[in-house]
VOTI-708559 format. One record per residue (C-alpha): x, y, z; residue in one letter. Coordinates in steps of 0.02 Angstrom, whole numbers, padded with zeros to 5 digits, always signed. Example, Ala and Ser with C-alpha at 12.3 -4.5 7.8 and 13.67 -1.06 7.14 Angstrom:
2
+00615-00225+00390A
+00684-00053+00357S
***
This chain:
888
-01873-02054+02270L
-02007-01933+02176L
-01929-01758+02254G
-02031-01619+02242F
-02146-01682+02075E
-02328-01692+02120S
-02375-01797+01989D
-02290-01955+02048I
-02227-01982+01846I
-02043-01949+01868R
-01922-02027+02006P
-01848-01840+02019A
-01736-01882+02169G
-01650-02021+02063L
-01604-01893+01924Y
-01500-01831+02055K
-01432-01989+02158T
-01461-02181+02196S
-01548-02291+02266I
-01425-02336+02403H
-01384-02157+02430D
-01570-02136+02457I
-01600-02292+02555A
-01467-02269+02687Y
-01471-02049+02675N
-01283-02062+02634T
-01194-01906+02705N
-01356-01857+02793N
-01417-01772+02632R
-01558-01867+02566H
-01667-01910+02740S
-01836-01978+02744Q
-01976-01877+02820Y
-02135-01966+02819G
-02252-01847+02934M
-02396-01707+02833S
-02371-01860+02682K
-02484-01995+02620T
-02332-02129+02613S
-02327-02248+02478S
-02217-02404+02488C
-02098-02459+02359F
-01976-02610+02330A
-01772-02539+02331A
-01633-02637+02260L
-01471-02583+02330T
-01284-02609+02250D
-01324-02744+02104C
-01250-02771+01947T
-01332-02842+01785I
-01259-02915+01622L
-01294-02929+01464P
-01429-03054+01470G
-01476-03061+01646E
-01609-03011+01741S
-01689-03023+01901I
-01850-03031+01964T
-01926-02924+02113F
-02063-03000+02232A
-02155-02896+02340T
-02292-02947+02465L
-02433-02875+02547Y
-02511-02972+02693G
-02585-02915+02876K
-02514-02981+03047T
-02647-02931+03196E
-02483-02899+03295D
-02325-02794+03262I
-02228-02912+03367S
-02261-03065+03220D
-02189-02956+03100V
-02010-03014+03121P
-02072-03211+03109L
-02165-03188+02964V
-01995-03092+02881A
-01899-03252+02923R
-02033-03398+02849K
-02040-03274+02672I
-01868-03242+02658T
-01846-03417+02665Q
-01786-03523+02499Q
-01896-03549+02366G
-02033-03499+02480Y
-02112-03346+02340I
-02092-03486+02181P
-02205-03583+02297F
-02308-03452+02330K
-02317-03410+02147L
-02361-03589+02107S
-02513-03590+02256R
-02589-03450+02164A
-02575-03508+01988R
-02657-03697+02066D
-02783-03581+02135I
-02811-03497+01987L
-02819-03653+01894K
-02951-03724+02020A
-03061-03584+02013S
-03086-03600+01832S
-03247-03704+01768S
-03242-03713+01585L
-03050-03760+01522Q
-03112-03702+01332I
-03045-03753+01188K
-03069-03676+01019T
-03017-03612+00877S
-02982-03466+00939H
-02886-03419+01096N
-02916-03270+01133L
-03112-03287+01144M
-03036-03440+01254D
-02947-03339+01393A
-03094-03227+01368F
-03192-03334+01433S
-03085-03398+01580E
-03048-03234+01628Q
-03237-03188+01609A
-03279-03330+01746F
-03127-03308+01866L
-03169-03115+01850D
-03369-03150+01892N
-03302-03279+02030S
-03220-03126+02100L
-03348-03019+02142R
-03496-03144+02154G
-03393-03290+02249G
-03353-03465+02230V
-03460-03592+02293P
-03364-03713+02387I
-03457-03871+02456I
-03444-03936+02654L
-03492-04058+02754G
-03442-04215+02635D
-03417-04329+02780I
-03472-04492+02692D
-03496-04590+02508D
-03695-04524+02523K
-03674-04338+02546S
-03539-04349+02411S
-03675-04399+02289L
-03789-04269+02366R
-03838-04104+02341N
-03859-03965+02464A
-04051-03995+02420D
-04064-04173+02463E
-03952-04184+02590D
-03954-04051+02743S
-03761-04093+02789R
-03698-04021+02628I
-03661-03839+02664K
-03617-03697+02531V
-03525-03564+02551F
-03454-03442+02442H
-03271-03367+02463V
-03168-03219+02360F
-03324-03108+02322S
-03311-02935+02413R
-03378-02785+02369V
-03387-02758+02162H
-03249-02879+02159G
-03078-02769+02150D
-02962-02639+02187L
-02988-02527+02044E
-03175-02426+02131R
-03066-02352+02270D
-03232-02283+02324Y
-03280-02440+02390N
-03231-02490+02575N
-03159-02631+02510F
-03116-02783+02640S
-03065-02961+02650L
-03082-03082+02814D
-02880-03120+02847S
-02929-03296+02883T
-02977-03456+02780F
-03112-03459+02669F
-03116-03276+02652S
-03240-03146+02567Q
-03292-02989+02614G
-03468-02898+02580P
-03537-02883+02422G
-03680-02747+02354N
-03863-02850+02331Y
-03855-02842+02130R
-03688-02857+02105D
-03670-03060+02223V
-03862-03088+02134L
-03802-03075+01972Q
-03659-03141+01983N
-03687-03293+02049R
-03837-03314+01925R
-03743-03462+01847N
-03686-03561+02002D
-03806-03736+02014V
-03741-03736+01816V
-03572-03730+01851F
-03592-03853+02014N
-03729-03952+02019P
-03704-03962+02221R
-03769-03808+02273I
-03958-03833+02237G
-04056-03722+02269A
-03975-03646+02395F
-03953-03439+02295N
-04128-03478+02255I
-04183-03489+02466K
-04069-03384+02501M
-04105-03225+02405F
-04277-03243+02390L
-04256-03244+02594S
-04221-03083+02604Y
-04395-03005+02505I
-04458-02903+02619Q
-04614-02869+02684A
-04612-02713+02603D
-04548-02807+02444G
-04375-02734+02446Y
-04209-02786+02500N
-04055-02766+02601P
-03894-02680+02502L
-03761-02778+02568T
-03762-02963+02588V
-03629-03051+02696E
-03561-03205+02737A
-03669-03343+02821S
-03661-03374+02978V
-03657-03577+03055F
-03732-03605+03241V
-03699-03786+03319I
-03879-03786+03420N
-03842-03969+03519D
-03743-03990+03660R
-03707-04162+03613Q
-03637-04113+03449Q
-03500-04009+03510C
-03457-04104+03611D
-03440-04257+03489R
-03317-04135+03393L
-03222-04094+03532A
-03162-04258+03592N
-03145-04306+03365L
-03048-04152+03356A
-02954-04120+03510A
-02933-04310+03582G
-03014-04406+03738T
-02838-04402+03837A
-02861-04333+04020V
-02684-04209+03954G
-02794-04154+03835N
-02955-04099+03950R
-02892-03936+03957A
-02897-03904+03732Q
-03067-03989+03740R
-03150-03900+03848D
-03097-03722+03769A
-03155-03812+03584L
-03305-03852+03670D
-03368-03689+03686E
-03297-03614+03544I
-03425-03713+03430L
-03559-03707+03562C
-03538-03502+03589D
-03646-03430+03460G
-03622-03395+03270P
-03475-03418+03182F
-03393-03425+02987R
-03267-03559+02947P
-03083-03437+02939G
-03168-03351+03101Q
-03192-03539+03171L
-03021-03563+03135F
-02946-03394+03189L
-03053-03418+03356L
-02914-03584+03388L
-02756-03507+03341E
-02804-03372+03490E
-02849-03531+03614Q
-02687-03626+03570N
-02799-03757+03509V
-02708-03891+03434V
-02810-04014+03334L
-02786-04191+03316L
-02853-04206+03137I
-02801-04104+02973D
-02898-03956+02961R
-03013-04014+02830Q
-03056-04169+02907R
-03136-04036+03046F
-03214-03904+02947I
-03293-04034+02857E
-03376-04123+03016E
-03423-03957+03108V
-03520-03894+02960M
-03619-04075+02942S
-03696-04025+03116V
-03691-03835+03088A
-03849-03754+03037V
-03801-03615+02911Q
-03896-03440+02936Y
-03894-03301+02791P
-03830-03132+02832M
-03884-02943+02749A
-03858-02760+02814V
-03979-02618+02765F
-03820-02491+02726S
-03891-02366+02611D
-04074-02370+02509G
-04176-02462+02428F
-04119-02493+02232W
-04278-02524+02116A
-04208-02653+01997D
-04130-02799+02109H
-04292-02889+02120W
-04271-02922+01934T
-04134-03057+01949Y
-04232-03184+02041Y
-04284-03271+01892L
-04124-03272+01808D
-04085-03392+01974L
-04239-03485+01951V
-04219-03511+01762D
-04023-03572+01780S
-04090-03694+01919Y
-04204-03781+01827L
-04109-03799+01669S
-04015-03923+01780I
-04150-03986+01892Y
-04297-03999+01813P
-04400-04113+01904E
-04369-03975+02055G
-04460-03825+02023E
-04639-03905+02098Q
-04534-03942+02272S
-04446-03789+02259L
-04599-03672+02236M
-04730-03746+02377Y
-04572-03781+02492G
-04622-03938+02512D
-04442-03981+02547S
-04373-03968+02723S
-04285-03798+02761G
-04384-03728+02614L
-04504-03604+02714L
-04423-03444+02700L
-04397-03309+02810S
-04444-03119+02792Y
-04297-03002+02801F
-04315-02869+02956F
-04225-02685+02900S
-04198-02573+03002P
-04268-02422+02857A
-04440-02384+02813T
-04536-02324+02642V
-04645-02154+02674K
-04810-02130+02632P
-04842-02007+02495R
-04892-01889+02591K
-04712-01878+02691E
-04601-01857+02537K
-04687-01788+02417Y
-04598-01588+02454V
-04637-01421+02371L
-04471-01355+02327S
-04393-01216+02211Y
-04335-01273+02031T
-04169-01266+01957F
-04173-01096+01924D
-04241-01029+02059G
-04403-00930+01975K
-04537-01074+02002S
-04582-01208+02112R
-04628-01386+02072H
-04652-01535+02173V
-04500-01672+02232R
-04511-01847+02308Q
-04375-01823+02430L
-04291-01930+02583N
-04401-02056+02540A
-04363-02177+02656T
-04368-02172+02872V
-04188-02239+02914F
-04172-02295+03071P
-04350-02311+03103D
-04337-02301+03277Q
-04463-02419+03331E
-04383-02545+03201K
-04241-02507+03283F
-04270-02551+03448A
-04345-02707+03442L
-04193-02746+03368Q
-04120-02678+03492M
-04207-02795+03602A
-04120-02944+03522D
-03928-02887+03545V
-03841-03038+03629Q
-03738-02982+03792K
-03602-03084+03794L
-03562-03025+03591T
-03617-02838+03576G
-03693-02917+03429W
-03878-02935+03341Y
-03944-03124+03378G
-03992-03200+03227S
-04166-03152+03261N
-04133-02981+03247A
-04153-02986+03059N
-04283-03084+03038W
-04493-03035+03015Q
-04607-03103+03159C
-04780-03102+03211D
-04881-03041+03326A
-04825-03209+03425Q
-04647-03131+03403G
-04601-03310+03310L
-04520-03311+03112E
-04658-03263+03016F
-04614-03407+02848K
-04704-03391+02692S
-04672-03536+02552A
-04552-03477+02390P
-04711-03465+02269I
-04813-03338+02410A
-04630-03241+02428K
-04639-03226+02217L
-04811-03192+02230L
-04802-03041+02363L
-04680-02960+02271L
-04782-02955+02107A
-04927-02896+02205V
-04808-02742+02269L
-04734-02701+02115K
-04874-02717+02027Y
-04977-02594+02159A
-04814-02474+02138T
-04841-02451+01945R
-04842-02270+01886D
-05005-02168+01852A
-04997-02208+01656Y
-04961-02396+01719G
-04797-02386+01608M
-04655-02398+01734G
-04634-02439+01896I
-04584-02313+02009E
-04432-02255+02096Y
-04513-02217+02258E
-04395-02302+02371A
-04271-02138+02349G
-04176-02244+02235K
-04164-02286+02047P
-04125-02463+01946G
-03930-02529+01895W
-03900-02342+01841N
-03877-02256+01989D
-03792-02121+01916A
-03988-02084+01875M
-03996-02026+02056N
-04094-01868+02036G
-04252-01974+01937L
-04324-02044+02092P
-04334-01861+02146G
-04436-01808+01977M
-04567-01950+02019L
-04495-02061+01898G
-04527-02242+01843S
-04438-02369+01750G
-04506-02500+01613M
-04350-02612+01617P
-04451-02671+01806E
-04631-02679+01711T
-04542-02787+01592L
-04485-02904+01718E
-04660-02857+01820L
-04720-02956+01667K
-04620-03122+01674R
-04629-03133+01850L
-04829-03159+01828L
-04814-03240+01684L
-04714-03363+01788Y
-04826-03379+01923I
-04968-03416+01820N
-04854-03562+01698S
-04845-03627+01899V
-04988-03632+01968V
-05071-03686+01799L
-04958-03828+01817K
-04966-03896+01953Y
-05135-03829+02019Q
-05119-03809+02208R
-05172-03662+02316P
-05036-03549+02395V
-05046-03477+02577L
-05013-03297+02587I
-04996-03170+02733P
-05156-03108+02770E
-05099-02926+02768E
-05039-02964+02580L
-05236-03039+02555G
-05316-02877+02622V
-05182-02786+02495L
-05260-02873+02357I
-05440-02843+02415D
-05420-02664+02377D
-05316-02675+02185I
-05434-02788+02133E
-05583-02678+02144P
-05514-02531+02099A
-05461-02601+01928L
-05659-02639+01917S
-05711-02469+01947N
-05565-02417+01800L
-05681-02540+01718D
-05839-02478+01749K
-05798-02300+01729S
-05799-02320+01543G
-05606-02288+01547Y
-05533-02328+01351K
-05370-02223+01281D
-05377-02129+01175A
-05315-02143+00988D
-05203-01997+01040F
-05139-01995+01209L
-05112-01838+01285K
-04955-01798+01403A
-05066-01791+01565E
-05146-01928+01651V
-05319-01926+01609P
-05431-01924+01775E
-05484-02107+01787D
-05311-02172+01775L
-05246-02050+01906F
-05386-02108+02026R
-05347-02294+02026Y
-05187-02253+02044W
-05197-02141+02198D
-05323-02304+02242T
-05218-02432+02252V
-05043-02315+02279A
-05159-02295+02453T
-05192-02462+02470A
-05010-02525+02451R
-04972-02379+02591E
-05094-02447+02696S
-05013-02624+02687Y
-04857-02585+02741R
-04912-02465+02891E
-04981-02642+02943K
-04799-02749+02922V
-04714-02626+02959R
-04660-02717+03130L
-04742-02859+03119S
-04821-02992+03014F
-05007-03029+03119V
-04973-03210+03096G
-05128-03275+02974T
-05117-03331+02829T
-05241-03344+02689R
-05268-03482+02565K
-05266-03431+02382L
-05338-03562+02254S
-05249-03581+02111W
-05402-03553+01995Q
-05411-03360+02079Q
-05209-03341+02084I
-05215-03373+01884S
-05374-03260+01850A
-05274-03114+01930I
-05115-03144+01860M
-05210-03157+01688D
-05303-02968+01732R
-05143-02893+01775W
-05030-02971+01614V
-05171-02865+01516R
-05157-02715+01601Q
-04972-02711+01584I
-04996-02747+01411D
-05069-02588+01397L
-04962-02498+01491G
-04848-02536+01362L
-04938-02492+01228N
-04954-02330+01304R
-04776-02319+01336A
-04734-02339+01148K
-04860-02194+01106F
-04778-02081+01247I
-04640-02097+01168G
-04659-02100+01010T
-04730-01930+01006H
-04676-01847+01158Y
-04479-01900+01124G
-04343-01910+01007N
-04268-02071+00928G
-04393-02223+00977F
-04504-02324+00875S
-04627-02483+00894L
-04494-02576+00907N
-04367-02451+01026V
-04475-02434+01185N
-04426-02298+01320P
-04340-02341+01462T
-04366-02208+01602Y
-04499-02097+01630F
-04536-01944+01749A
-04705-01874+01813F
-04734-01676+01870D
-04884-01631+01983V
-04970-01525+01886T
-05112-01495+02016T
-05094-01546+02229W
-05161-01498+02395E
-05071-01430+02539V
-05058-01558+02688N
-05007-01465+02826G
-04851-01565+02851G
-04693-01539+02844H
-04533-01601+02768S
-04347-01608+02899Y
-04275-01439+02842D
-04472-01360+02853G
-04523-01372+02676S
-04716-01403+02634T
-04772-01559+02589L
-04928-01604+02470V
-05049-01730+02395N
-05030-01721+02196P
-05197-01693+02122K
-05140-01725+01952S
-04983-01760+01838M
-04913-01760+01677S
-04804-01862+01597V
-04631-01847+01504R
-04502-01974+01423V
-04337-01985+01415L
-04185-02003+01296A
-04182-02198+01230P
-04078-02334+01325F
-04025-02463+01262L
-04105-02567+01437E
-04280-02513+01365G
-04277-02619+01193P
-04162-02775+01299T
-04282-02795+01422R
-04414-02811+01285M
-04341-02953+01202M
-04366-03085+01371K
-04572-03060+01337I
-04562-03037+01157V
-04556-03193+01021S
-04410-03220+00947N
-04498-03122+00770E
-04513-02968+00872Q
-04357-03008+00942S
-04284-02981+00758R
-04380-02821+00753Q
-04326-02741+00889I
-04146-02812+00832Y
-04155-02690+00663N
-04237-02533+00726E
-04109-02543+00868V
-03953-02570+00738K
-04023-02401+00635V
-04064-02324+00791S
-03939-02179+00880D
-03902-02309+01031L
-03800-02386+00888R
-03601-02326+00877D
-03578-02358+00686E
-03387-02306+00691S
-03356-02458+00811L
-03497-02549+00790K
-03542-02578+00941M
-03716-02500+01075Y
-03726-02355+01176K
-03797-02360+01350I
-03920-02210+01301S
-03925-02070+01144S
-03858-01928+01181G
-03934-01808+01323L
-03952-01640+01262D
-04115-01556+01308G
-04124-01681+01472Q
-04163-01597+01656S
-04000-01576+01738I
-04125-01654+01890D
-04091-01831+01820I
-03932-01830+01908G
-03735-01842+01879R
-03737-01925+01726M
-03787-01757+01639M
-03622-01711+01706A
-03516-01806+01605F
-03452-01788+01426S
-03536-01838+01296P
-03472-02043+01296G
-03395-02056+01458W
-03466-02164+01581L
-03654-02177+01603E
-03676-02029+01456N
-03668-02115+01305Q
-03514-02228+01336S
-03513-02392+01274I
-03591-02495+01434W
-03517-02666+01417L
-03636-02722+01583H
-03781-02678+01464M
-03706-02687+01288S
-03680-02870+01356Y
-03863-02880+01412K
-03918-02846+01234Y
-03795-02986+01145Y
-03870-03123+01270L
-04068-03077+01222E
-03993-03076+01028I
-03914-03265+01071L
-04084-03301+01154R
-04201-03243+01023S
-04110-03390+00907K
-04039-03240+00811L
-03856-03326+00786Y
-03767-03250+00627A
-03847-03048+00701E
-03764-03121+00881F
-03596-03196+00805Y
-03588-03017+00678E
-03611-02933+00856E
-03494-02994+00977I
-03357-02964+00798S
-03325-02811+00872S
-03402-02803+01031G
-03303-02926+01143L
-03127-02878+01184P
-03068-03057+01106P
-03108-02970+00940F
-03046-02799+00969M
-02894-02721+00926N
-02785-02714+01095A
-02705-02551+01035T
-02880-02461+01035V
-02941-02545+01174Y
-02797-02522+01272G
-02797-02666+01373R
-02780-02835+01405S
-02924-02903+01261L
-02953-03063+01392V
-03027-02925+01517E
-03200-02835+01506C
-03202-02655+01543S
-03339-02571+01636S
-03368-02438+01511F
-03277-02403+01334I
-03270-02207+01267A
-03394-02201+01112S
-03373-02106+00983S
-03506-01945+01062A
-03336-01921+01145Y
-03243-01775+01087P
-03076-01843+01088D
-03039-01961+00957P
-02903-02024+01041S
-02988-02094+01174V
-03147-02180+01057R
-03133-02375+01099G
-03049-02369+01249R
-03095-02472+01382G
-03104-02370+01573F
-03098-02427+01752L
-03163-02618+01828A
-03113-02744+01724R
-03248-02828+01851F
-03443-02773+01834S
-03608-02860+01780G
-03498-02924+01610A
-03450-03053+01653T
-03605-03153+01709A
-03718-03085+01563E
-03549-03153+01467F
-03536-03317+01559L
-03749-03308+01500S
-03693-03323+01329M
-03566-03452+01373W
-03692-03570+01423I
-03807-03546+01287L
-03663-03557+01126M
-03607-03709+01225F
-03724-03805+01319L
-03902-03739+01240G
-04039-03666+01345P
-04097-03821+01430K
-03958-03949+01431P
-04074-04061+01573F
-04269-04060+01538F
-04420-04169+01562L
-04456-04294+01432D
-04646-04233+01369E
-04722-04421+01366S
-04646-04504+01497T
-04597-04353+01619N
-04424-04426+01645E
-04260-04317+01681L
-04178-04311+01500S
-04017-04215+01446M
-03981-04141+01266Q
-03843-04031+01229L
-03889-03933+01093V
-03772-03793+01072P
-03732-03628+00958A
-03566-03609+00918L
-03512-03573+00700P
-03398-03686+00611L
-03241-03561+00637W
-03256-03594+00819L
-03194-03794+00775F
-03023-03833+00772E
-02957-03904+00610E
-02802-03968+00555D
-02791-03962+00380G
-02813-04164+00369T
-02966-04260+00345A
-02984-04256+00514Q
-03169-04188+00623V
-03177-04010+00666P
-03188-04028+00869K
-03172-03923+01017L
-03172-03950+01186S
-03228-03875+01347F
-03277-03945+01534R
-03442-03973+01609L
-03458-03943+01793F
-03281-03921+01826N
-03256-04114+01806S
-03326-04171+01643I
-03203-04154+01485H
-03339-04122+01340V
-03293-04157+01146T
-03417-04093+01005Y
-03368-04185+00832H
-03436-04088+00691N
-03432-04210+00579T
-03557-04109+00469A
-03432-03976+00454R
-03590-03834+00473R
-03622-03689+00593D
-03709-03806+00759L
-03858-03668+00764F
-03981-03757+00890H
-03933-03914+00812E
-03956-04069+00903K
-03847-04225+00931P
-03817-04392+00825I
-03731-04497+00947T
-03661-04480+01119Y
-03490-04584+01203L
-03490-04563+01371I
-03331-04610+01450K
-03334-04659+01644Y
-03184-04642+01769K
-03166-04842+01783D
-03121-04828+01580G
-03284-04917+01520S
-03404-04793+01407T
-03586-04804+01337V
-03635-04761+01147L
-03814-04686+01149I
-03869-04683+00967Q
-03995-04529+00984D
-04012-04349+01031P
-04078-04393+01198V
-03969-04460+01335I
-04097-04561+01460P
-04146-04513+01636A
-04028-04665+01706D
-03840-04585+01650I
-03914-04418+01661A
-03922-04413+01834R
-03738-04490+01853K
-03676-04364+01727I
-03768-04214+01850R
-03683-04308+01997G
-03503-04292+01911Q
-03433-04435+02019L
-03430-04570+01893L
-03412-04507+01728I
-03247-04430+01675D
-03316-04390+01503G
-03437-04349+01347I
-03406-04362+01178D
-03522-04280+01083V
-03574-04297+00856F
-03652-04193+00772F
***
């Protein structure tokens, strides 16, 4: 077909002959040889005449069978009359079922973009489905209220799509199909699950907090949950129910019994086993899986895979915020583990973060002319002692790890568990103990940077990130708010208590030293700050060694007063570090101001001592004795994360200064991931190899610019937000310039810094990214408001209020006296219509009236801005409510 055209653009073979001659080797002139070639598939149609006005549709199917002998059977099935139209219709039905929004505004492209963002977000993070609904009681409850209900995510896989051809992309060829996903992707894209499907409750919070390790890190790969039925009697009951009790069904009944009680399984895998064992169900498949899930125990699954990223934990509070916007009354029970199943395990990884004395390497500079200290090979994988513990739990029958292999135990071999608030406290302590020597950023001490992995050299430069520090402050403030609100003690691992005991005296000694920041800070880290950093880092390393293989098993009770005092003290220390960062940025960097703060730092070890150790390649290992700091170029993430912890007025100041900074692409009216990187060290990583305006070097990185738009909206800068998205969201772009569908995201857009003018403004690479999650968070604030459900301050009763942030131009008008309106679907089932009787922008404006429509045809009129508790619960429960008309 292509001949010798290696660019695979011109079908040179067709210029000389026909499809028929090529396919059938007419006259032995067109033999097909596949050897030494990477082949592709083409659908070929021969001997066909198309008259004017006629058309032919090609249907190409891709699939998989376990055995090549099944191919003829598949071929007969798919070539049956009507099969292709049926599958096309089915695919479209799945797409409709997967979209919860069904928006209808005045802007059709915006509606379609919202729907596509929801779908793409689902393919990257997964669609949560509810299993275990076996009676009327379960159908009225969520996963927290009824242990029979299980949440299982389908469709998700690594990064979501095939456009990233470097991924090990896999999907189970089963019912309930999904593949493994990267931790940040899945965590970020599941952020708003509970807002769109309240029945999942706190499932995501419990799962992801259970992945927090004793060392404060987490695995990279999230896999589908597995299920186990521990009760043999339940297996017998299900086998009788599904295979029948007749004597003639005994073989199938016994086979099903063994399948159900023979260890972990996933829903799709269960049906494959039934097929392999020739088990014929006497009940329909949906009822069967509901019955099985209702008695099964669910276990989250993950794999270490590759390194410990510095930013994964920063998305945990997003899950908590989303949950509390739907279940505000559930905070105390969730945080303190009052409900069954809310004491969480600790993921046990086969990798270990090295102490500084084993990873601070004396090496040559890039030009080979001098030597410097670099942090190299920061983790041990596999840690042989950890690996031996996991191997002891391998199942002889399957060769797989048992479920206990992934969870940290105490000295007696029992799985160690803590309440969610204790796990958040552990995380906060360890991140606080990992601040850099100037107290400005969180160190990238485990070998990986944050989300921007094109900065893969920054950890080696003893790099640190200010975004993680800003998120740490947010975490400390949240923990403090919880303990102040509920005034309850918290049980923590004894080893963590010892670490706190080490940090607090070190901080007191810093206070006693009399150290105060000078009016002019030098790049060299002051001796007192360096001493404090070294003491706390040593304590952190000592803690990690103690818990490397197990917890001792004892706990320590911290009073709420103790925790609050520690949180207050640490927040003050973080604020000092943030002020230092602003000074360092404005005096030693370019493009910074008091409101455009730095994002990344690197530290140079200026004096050191040889410690006698050697790295794997024989390089000399050293202990640092003094350091100086360098600040990298401005990145958009710094001010974006800052906006999450400051007042709305401060956010306005940040916005105004970012808009006139080099982070703004004035030609495209968008925001770049970074300012110019000229003069930055090539050691930073592969981003330095990219052309300006391309990939992580000064492009428009949609994931990050959408984070920025979200914070603008969250800060109630409504006019500014809609001005920015009018050029920054695809539905408002020029399709010719954007170069792809205006209802799809891109990974990045080539900015005006790119040398080729014809490429500027064009979207590239995968449409599935964190941008969809950030947009859905925007959508929620636009259409629902920040807290659709809340507790009344005077009665503490559950209440509901819809407070959107929508401009008048998004409401539909037909030119008559009809009230402008728009509509969407809440919780994938309740039709909501906003009536803008005021005919003005609805920016944080409370409703006047609600008309609640029940499924039985009855209605209730609520002439109040707030929906009372009884109806709010029914709306959240979804089953009884058909629609809500809201009048402003």
